[in-house]
C-alpha positions in Angstrom: 25.3 5.8 11.2 21.7 5.8 11.5 19.8 9.3 12.9 16.7 8.8 15.2 14.5 11.4 16.3 15.6 12.9 20.0 14.6 11.0 23.0 12.8 8.3 20.9 11.1 5.1 21.9 10.3 2.0 20.2 8.7 -1.3 21.0 10.0 -4.4 19.1 7.7 -7.4 18.6 9.4 -11.1 18.6 12.9 -9.4 19.8 14.7 -11.8 21.6 15.9 -13.7 18.4 16.6 -13.3 14.7 15.7 -10.4 12.9 14.1 -8.8 16.1 16.8 -8.9 18.1 18.9 -7.4 15.4 16.4 -4.4 15.4 16.5 -4.1 19.1 20.4 -4.0 18.5 20.3 -1.8 15.4 18.5 0.8 17.6 20.2 1.0 20.5 23.4 1.3 18.5 21.7 4.7 16.3 21.9 8.3 17.6 20.7 10.0 19.2 20.2 7.5 22.3 17.1 5.8 22.2 15.1 3.9 24.1 13.5 0.3 23.0 10.9 -2.0 24.7 11.0 -5.8 23.3 8.5 -8.2 23.7 8.5 -12.0 23.8 6.9 -15.1 25.1 9.3 -16.8 27.0 10.7 -15.2 30.4 13.9 -16.4 30.5 14.9 -15.8 26.7 13.4 -12.2 27.7 15.7 -11.6 30.5 18.8 -12.9 29.0 18.4 -10.6 25.8 17.5 -7.6 27.7 20.7 -8.0 29.8 22.7 -8.8 27.0 21.4 -5.9 25.0 21.8 -3.5 28.3 25.5 -4.8 28.3 26.1 -3.8 25.1 24.5 -0.3 25.2 26.2 0.3 28.5 22.8 1.8 29.8 20.2 -0.5 31.5 17.8 2.1 31.4 17.5 2.4 27.6 16.4 -1.4 27.1 13.3 -3.0 28.9 11.3 -6.1 28.4 7.5 -7.2 28.6 6.6 -10.8 28.4 3.6 -11.3 26.1 2.1 -13.2 23.7 0.8 -10.7 21.1 -1.4 -13.6 19.2 -3.9 -13.2 21.8 -5.8 -9.8 23.1 -4.5 -10.2 26.7 -1.1 -10.0 25.3 -1.3 -7.2 23.4 -3.2 -5.4 26.1 -0.4 -6.4 28.3 2.2 -4.4 25.5 -0.2 -1.6 25.6 0.3 -1.4 29.5 3.9 -1.7 29.3 4.6 0.7 26.7 2.2 2.9 28.3 4.2 2.4 31.9 7.6 2.3 30.3 7.2 5.8 27.8 4.5 7.7 29.3 2.1 6.7 26.7 4.1 8.3 23.9 5.7 5.9 21.3 7.9 7.0 18.4 7.9 3.5 16.7 6.2 0.4 16.6 8.2 -2.6 14.6 5.6 -5.4 14.4 8.3 -8.0 13.9 6.9 -11.6 15.7 5.9 -14.5 12.8 5.3 -18.4 12.7 5.2 -20.9 10.0 4.4 -24.2 10.0 5.4 -25.3 6.8 2.7 -27.5 4.9 1.0 -27.7 1.8 -2.7 -26.2 2.0 -4.2 -29.9 1.7 -2.0 -31.0 4.8 -2.4 -27.6 6.9 -4.5 -28.3 10.2 -7.2 -25.8 11.2 -5.1 -25.1 14.4 -2.0 -24.3 12.3 -3.9 -21.8 9.9 -5.3 -20.3 13.3 -2.1 -20.0 15.0 -0.3 -18.2 11.8 -3.1 -15.8 11.2 -3.2 -14.8 14.6 0.2 -14.3 15.0 1.4 -13.2 11.5 -1.8 -11.2 10.5 -3.9 -10.5 13.7 -1.6 -9.1 15.9 -0.2 -7.0 13.3 -3.6 -5.1 13.0 -5.3 -5.2 16.5 -1.7 -4.1 18.1 -1.3 -1.3 15.4 -4.2 -0.1 16.5 -4.5 -0.4 20.1 -0.8 1.8 20.2 -1.9 4.3 17.5 -3.1 6.3 20.7 0.5 6.6 21.8 1.9 6.9 18.1 -0.6 9.8 17.5 0.3 11.5 20.7 4.4 11.3 19.9 3.4 12.6 16.1 1.3 15.6 17.8 4.1 16.4 20.1 7.2 16.1 17.4 5.4 17.4 14.1 8.8 17.2 12.2 9.5 14.0 12.8 6.2 12.0 13.6 6.0 8.6 14.7 6.1 5.0 12.8 4.8 1.8 12.1 7.3 -0.9 10.4 6.1 -4.3 9.7 8.1 -6.9 9.2 6.2 -9.2 6.1 8.0 -11.6 3.9 8.5 -12.0 0.2 6.3 -15.3 0.9 3.9 -12.1 0.7 5.0 -10.8 -2.8 5.5 -14.2 -4.5 4.5 -18.1 -3.8 7.8 -19.1 -2.6 7.3 -22.7 -1.1 6.4 -22.1 2.6 3.3 -22.4 2.4 -0.3 -21.2 1.3 -1.4 -19.9 4.8 2.0 -18.1 5.5 2.1 -16.6 2.2 -1.6 -15.3 2.4 -1.2 -13.9 6.3 2.1 -11.9 5.0 0.4 -10.6 1.8 -2.1 -9.2 4.4 0.2 -7.5 6.4 2.2 -5.5 3.2 -2.0 -4.9 2.2 -2.2 -3.6 5.7 0.7 -1.5 5.5 -0.6 0.5 2.4 -4.2 1.1 4.0 -2.7 2.3 7.1 0.0 4.6 5.3 -3.0 6.3 3.9 -5.2 6.2 6.6 -2.7 7.5 9.1 -0.8 10.2 7.3 -2.9 12.9 8.4 -1.8 12.1 11.9 1.7 12.3 11.3 2.4 8.5 11.3 4.2 6.7 8.6 3.7 2.8 8.3 6.1 1.3 5.9 6.9 -2.5 5.7 10.0 -4.7 5.1 9.6 -8.2 3.2 12.7 -10.3 3.8 13.7 -13.1 1.5 14.9 -16.2 3.3 17.0 -15.2 6.5 19.5 -16.9 8.5 17.4 -17.1 11.7 16.4 -19.5 14.4 13.0 -20.0 13.2 14.7 -21.2 9.3 17.2 -23.4 11.1 14.2 -25.4 13.1 12.5 -25.8 10.3 15.2 -27.3 7.7 16.9 -29.0 10.9 15.8 -32.6 9.3 17.0 -31.4 5.5 19.5 -28.5 5.4 20.3 -29.4 1.9 16.7 -27.7 1.5 18.6 -24.4 1.2 21.0 -25.1 -1.3 17.8 -24.6 -4.2 17.2 -21.5 -2.1 20.6 -19.9 -2.7 20.4 -20.9 -6.4 17.1 -19.3 -7.2 18.8 -16.2 -5.5 20.7 -13.9 -7.8 23.3 -12.8 -4.7 23.6 -16.9 -4.4 23.2 -17.0 -0.3 20.4 -16.0 2.1 20.5 -12.6 4.3 21.9 -12.5 7.9 19.8 -11.3 10.5 21.0 -7.7 10.2 20.9 -7.5 6.9 17.0 -7.8 7.3 16.9 -5.4 10.6 19.3 -2.7 8.4 16.4 -1.7 6.1 13.8 -1.8 9.3 15.8 0.6 11.2 16.5 2.7 8.1 12.6 3.1 7.9 13.0 4.8 11.4 15.0 7.4 10.6 15.2 10.8 9.6 16.5 9.7 5.9 13.1 7.9 5.2 10.8 11.0 6.5 9.2 10.9 2.8 8.3 7.3 2.6 5.3 5.8 3.6 2.8 3.0 2.5 6.2 1.3 1.0 7.1 -2.7 0.9 10.6 -2.9 0.6 12.0 -6.3 -0.6 14.9 -7.6 0.7 15.6 -10.3 -1.4 19.2 -10.7 -2.6 17.7 -9.6 -6.6 14.7 -12.6 -6.0 12.1 -10.2 -7.1 14.2 -8.7 -10.3 14.3 -11.7 -11.7 11.1 -13.3 -10.5 10.8 -16.4 -8.9 11.9 -20.0 -10.3 11.2 -22.2 -7.5 8.3 -24.5 -6.8 5.1 -23.2 -6.0 4.9 -25.4 -2.7 
């Protein structure tokens, strides 16, 4: 059982499916009870997810939703307003989970696709962390023993070339670097900043990417020592661990969740 700080509050971007949904679910299952604000772009999916999680935790007051596109300044501003309204301007943890990818080689990637990935994967993490920092700092000041946390969801594509495209890998490598820098800068404020880098995980985004050729994942399984892909909850678990008291002396860490891939060295295609 995960042990969270008392009266903890969390904001999870991209929280309606895949890893983000499981992060929200695990936070709500942890103890003591916490409150979670999930952020998503699509109102229908958000409403359905909030209703589902409220039923699961048997307390509708513990789960809230905010409609926002965090790849845009206006969307991030909407998240800040939602956090302020929901949690009275105090935030225990920010989970930067949202991400997108268009799997193409660099010579085939369009400028529009490049911009979308940079803004969604990289800029949202940087600017949302800055925008919500006053709420995180306030929480850390009020609860010195536990502080507050930022957990970024990156990818093994930011550690090795994994065949998912240069732009995606570049943005995720930037998130890894940002994690280390913010960890050093924000430690004096009582904020821990860590990162989880999953290998390929069975999410709707991945299923859509290989829809035309599901057999493409057979090679991925061969390259992975554990011989399979991760389940969303297996990527979400380490994220929630980094929110708990058990990880209280960890900051600036990029935690690979990769089925042993990093231990043996990647043996797949460059692209």
